[in-house]
C-alpha positions as CSV (number, residue, x, y, z in Angstrom):
1,X,-9.7,16.1,-33.0
2,X,-7.5,18.1,-32.0
3,X,-4.0,17.0,-31.4
4,X,-2.2,17.3,-28.4
5,X,1.4,18.2,-28.3
6,X,3.6,16.1,-26.1
7,X,4.9,18.4,-23.9
8,X,0.5,19.2,-23.5
9,X,0.0,15.7,-22.6
10,X,-1.3,14.8,-18.6
11,X,-0.9,11.1,-20.0
12,X,2.7,11.6,-20.9
13,X,3.9,13.4,-17.8
14,X,2.1,11.0,-15.5
15,X,3.7,8.4,-17.1
16,X,7.1,9.7,-17.1
17,X,7.3,10.4,-13.8
18,X,5.8,6.8,-13.0
19,X,8.4,5.7,-14.3
20,X,11.0,7.6,-12.6
21,X,9.2,6.6,-9.3
22,X,9.4,2.9,-10.0
23,X,13.4,3.2,-11.1
24,X,13.7,5.0,-7.4
25,X,11.8,2.8,-5.5
26,X,13.6,-0.2,-7.0
27,X,16.9,1.2,-6.1
28,X,16.5,2.4,-2.5
29,X,14.2,-0.8,-1.4
30,X,16.4,-2.6,-2.6
31,X,18.9,-1.7,0.5
32,X,16.0,-2.8,2.4
33,X,15.9,-6.5,0.8
34,X,12.2,-5.8,-0.3
35,X,10.6,-5.1,-3.7
36,X,9.3,-1.7,-4.7
37,X,6.3,-2.5,-4.9
38,X,6.0,-4.3,-1.5
39,X,6.3,-1.0,0.1
40,X,3.3,0.1,-1.0
41,X,1.7,-2.5,1.0
42,X,3.9,-1.7,4.3
43,X,2.3,1.1,3.9
44,X,-1.3,1.1,3.9
45,X,-0.7,-1.5,6.0
46,X,0.1,1.5,8.7
47,X,-2.7,2.7,8.2
48,X,-5.7,0.1,7.6
49,X,-4.3,-3.2,9.0
50,X,-7.0,-5.7,9.1
51,X,-7.9,-5.9,5.9
52,X,-7.9,-8.9,3.6
53,X,-6.4,-9.8,0.5
54,X,-9.7,-8.7,-1.0
55,X,-10.2,-5.9,0.3
56,X,-6.1,-5.1,-0.2
57,X,-6.6,-5.8,-3.9
58,X,-9.5,-3.3,-4.3
59,X,-8.1,-0.5,-2.0
60,X,-5.2,-0.5,-4.6
61,X,-6.9,-1.3,-7.6
62,X,-4.2,-4.5,-8.1
63,X,-5.2,-8.1,-9.5
64,X,-5.5,-10.8,-6.2
65,X,-2.7,-13.0,-8.3
66,X,-0.4,-9.9,-7.4
67,X,-1.2,-9.1,-3.9
68,X,-0.9,-12.7,-3.0
69,X,2.7,-13.4,-4.3
70,X,3.6,-9.7,-2.6
71,X,1.9,-10.8,0.4
72,X,3.6,-14.2,0.5
73,X,6.9,-12.7,-0.2
74,X,6.6,-9.7,2.9
75,X,5.1,-12.8,5.5
76,X,8.4,-14.9,4.6
77,X,10.0,-12.0,5.1
78,X,8.3,-11.7,8.5
79,X,7.3,-8.1,7.8
80,X,3.5,-8.9,8.2
81,X,0.9,-11.7,9.3
82,X,-2.8,-12.9,8.7
83,X,-5.0,-13.8,11.2
84,X,-8.7,-15.0,11.1
85,X,-11.3,-12.8,11.7
86,X,-13.5,-12.8,14.9
87,X,-16.5,-13.1,12.7
88,X,-15.9,-15.2,9.6
89,X,-13.0,-17.4,10.7
90,X,-13.2,-17.9,6.3
91,X,-11.1,-14.7,6.1
92,X,-7.8,-14.0,6.9
93,X,-6.8,-10.0,8.0
94,X,-3.5,-8.6,7.2
95,X,-1.2,-6.7,9.4
96,X,2.0,-5.5,9.7
97,X,4.5,-7.3,12.1
98,X,6.7,-6.4,15.0
99,X,9.3,-7.1,12.2
100,X,7.2,-4.9,9.7
101,X,6.5,-2.4,11.8
102,X,10.4,-2.2,12.8
103,X,10.9,-1.6,9.3
104,X,8.2,0.9,8.8
105,X,10.3,4.1,9.3
106,X,12.8,3.3,6.9
107,X,10.0,2.4,4.5
108,X,8.0,5.7,5.0
109,X,11.7,7.6,4.4
110,X,12.0,6.6,0.9
111,X,8.5,7.2,0.0
112,X,8.9,10.5,1.6
113,X,12.5,11.1,0.3
114,X,10.8,10.7,-3.3
115,X,7.7,13.5,-2.4
116,X,10.3,15.4,-1.4
117,X,12.6,15.2,-4.6
118,X,9.6,15.6,-6.8
119,X,8.5,18.8,-4.7
120,X,11.9,20.6,-4.3
121,X,11.2,23.5,-6.8
122,X,7.8,24.1,-5.5
123,X,6.6,26.2,-3.3
124,X,3.8,25.6,-0.3
125,X,1.7,27.2,-2.0
126,X,2.3,25.4,-5.8
127,X,2.3,22.1,-3.4
128,X,-0.3,22.6,-2.1
129,X,-2.1,23.0,-5.5
130,X,-0.4,20.4,-7.1
131,X,-1.8,17.8,-4.8
132,X,-5.5,19.7,-5.2
133,X,-4.9,19.4,-8.8
134,X,-3.6,15.6,-8.8
135,X,-6.5,15.0,-6.4
136,X,-9.4,15.8,-9.1
137,X,-7.0,14.3,-11.9
138,X,-7.7,11.1,-9.6
139,X,-11.1,11.5,-9.1
140,X,-11.2,11.2,-13.4
141,X,-9.7,8.4,-13.5
142,X,-11.3,6.8,-11.2
143,X,-14.8,7.9,-12.6
144,X,-13.5,6.5,-15.8
145,X,-12.2,3.5,-14.4
146,X,-15.7,2.6,-12.9
147,X,-17.5,3.0,-16.0
């Protein structure tokens, strides 16, 4: 097996960027009174509201315990609400509340701000190419996860 120089390891760079991202989100989301991980739920629910907790867990690839804890916190802050499914009352669907809709622009500004920071040294073509390549790498990771 060929030895990979650390500067050429994709996993190293993905991990490093992830850790910097988390530090940024912790700092910025603290100003909004929410945890860095909770921002992802708000963003996701703005696009795909009405998911059950199980569907949200699968979509975000997070365990149910993490989802339950985070949603409870967001619910206590008044940012989400759970409603019974119209066809199966045992299933609770999760939606942004009015307060969640109000804080969403600030959350999205933080998320978008980090994307801009990451891409500030890239040309528009380089940015498009990076996104294209990240999609390919993400699909490879997803396929390996399914094995």
